[in-house]
N, C-alpha and C positions, 0 to 999 in steps of 0.2 A: 313518206318514203318506206316506212315499215310495212304499210299495207301493200304497197306495190311489190316489194321484195317477197313478201309472204305469198302473194298470189302467183307471181312468176315461178317461184320455187316449187309450189304445189302442183302447178300445171305441167307435170313432167311427161305425160303421155296422153295420147288421144284414143278414144274408144269409139268404134263404129257402132251405130245403133239404128234401129228402125222405129219410127214414130208410130205408136199405136193409137193415141188419142190426142187431139189438139183442139183448142178452143173451149174446153170445159172448165179450165181453171185459168185465172189471170196470169199471163206471162209464165206459164208452167205447162209442160207437156210430159206425157208418159211414154217412155221408149223401152225397147227390148234389146238386151245385149247378150252376146254369147260368152259363156264361161265354161270352165271345166271343173269337175268334182272328182276327187280321188276316192276310189273304191278300195278299201283296206282288205277286203276278202279276195278280190281278183287281182289286186295290185296293178290297177290301171286307171287312167284318167278317162272319164266319159264326158261328153258334151252335155251342157246344161244351159238353159236360158234363165235370165234374170231380168227384173223390171226396175227401172229407175225413174225418179222424177227429176226433170231437167229444167233449168231456168231458161226461158226464151225472152230476152230483154225487149225485142221489137215485135214479138207475136208474128214472126215470119215463117213459122213451120206449119205444115199441113200433115194430115194423117197419111202415112205411107211413104214419107220422105226418109231417105237414108242420109243420116247426118253424122258428124263427128263431134263428140262431147269430150270435155276435159273436166277433171275433178278439182277440188280445192277451192270452190266458189260457193260458199254456204250462204243461202239467202233466207232459209227458214229451217225449222226442225228437221224436215224430211227431204229438203232440196239441197244437195251438196254438189251438184254438177251444173255446167252451163254449156250451151251449144256454142261450138267454135265456128263451124261453117257447114254448109249443105253440100253433100257429096252428089246426090242424085235426087232432083225434086220429083214429086209425084203430083200430077194435076197442073196447077197453075205454074208457069215458068218463073224463074228467080227474078226476072226483070220486073214482073208485075207485083212483087211482094216487097215489104219493107226490108231494107238492107240489114244483114246481121252485123251488129257492132263488132269491131275488132277487139283484141285483148287490151291494147292501149286505150281505146275509147272506153271500155268497161272500167278499166282502173281509174281513169281520170274522172269518170262519172261518180264512182264510189268515193273517191277522195274529196270531190266537190260537195257531195251530200254530207259527208262527215264534217267538213268545215262548216257548212251551214248549220248543221245540228249543234255543233259546239258553240257557234255564235249565238244561236237562239237560247241555249242553255246559260251562257254567260250573261245575256241580256236579262233573263228572268231572274238571275241571282243578283243583278245589279253591279256586276264587276266591270262591264264595259257598257258603252252607250252606242246604240245603232241608230243612225239617222240624226236629224236635227231636233225633233220633238220627243225622242225616246227617253232622254234623261228627265225632261220636265214631266212627262207622263208617269214615269216611274216614281218621281219625287212626290207628285200629287197623290198617287195611289198609296204610298207609304204613309203620308201625312193623314189621309183619310182613315187609315187603320189606327194610327197613333193618337188621333184626336180624342176618342173616348177614354183612352188610357190616361192622357194628360188631364182631362177633366176630373177623372176619378182621383188622381193624385192631388189635385187642388183641395179636395175635401178630406184628404187623409190626414192623420196626425203628423206632427213635425218630424219625428224620427223616421217614419215610413216614407215621407215625402223626400227627405234628404237621400235616402238610399236609392229610390227610384230615379231621381233626377240624375244622380251620378251614373246610373246604368244606361240612360238614353244617350246615344251618340249625337253630336252636333249636326252631322250630315242628314240624320233622319228627322230631327226636330230642332232647328236652329234657334227657335224662339225661346228666350230664357223664361223659366218659371219662377215667379217671385216667391221668395222664401219669407215666412212669417218671422218678424223680429220679436214680437211680443210673446211672452210665454202663455200657453193655454192651460186651462185647468184640466184636471184629470177628468176623462170622460166616464170613468166607471163610478157609479153612485156609491156613496158611503153607506156602509151597513149600520143599522141601529146598534146602540151600545149593548142592548140585551143579547143581540146575536154575536157581538164581538167577545163578550165575556161569557163563554160557554164553560160549564163545569163538567168535569169528567164523571164517569159513572161511579167512581169510588168516593166521590165527595170532594 
């Protein structure tokens, strides 16, 4: 709902434009609009033309069309406008072209894409399960990654093993890791007595 309110509030006015190039970019056309620029020396506004990149959702525009565009619909870094409707077509009639989506349809499409994107993100993170086998596949992939870690822990000293076992959650690796009950000898070799009893340089 926040996306819907933001788009509706931003689309406050329509701008008439002429399509200069169409079909060169995917779902994007270049249009020319008329603006005015203030001349500080003469103290007067003069007509000026500007160019915009406009989003065409259904690729229904052709070069030479007179269209109405609205702002507040950012699809990329340089595309901040979207076509609202065709005022006067040039060339092929409107009936032979794909229909221009309405504002409600564009909003619903964006909301649906956002929902699917969030769902895929949650599935990747393991927070939710999508489908019947998604949870099993996620569990198998996690266990494949955790198996080498567990094998390395089996060969580690007792203190290190206890710390690692406590850090592994049960949902990732439910199989218990047997802990060694017998005390192990020190792994570091003993130094000779000659090296242990070193004398200082002053005697």
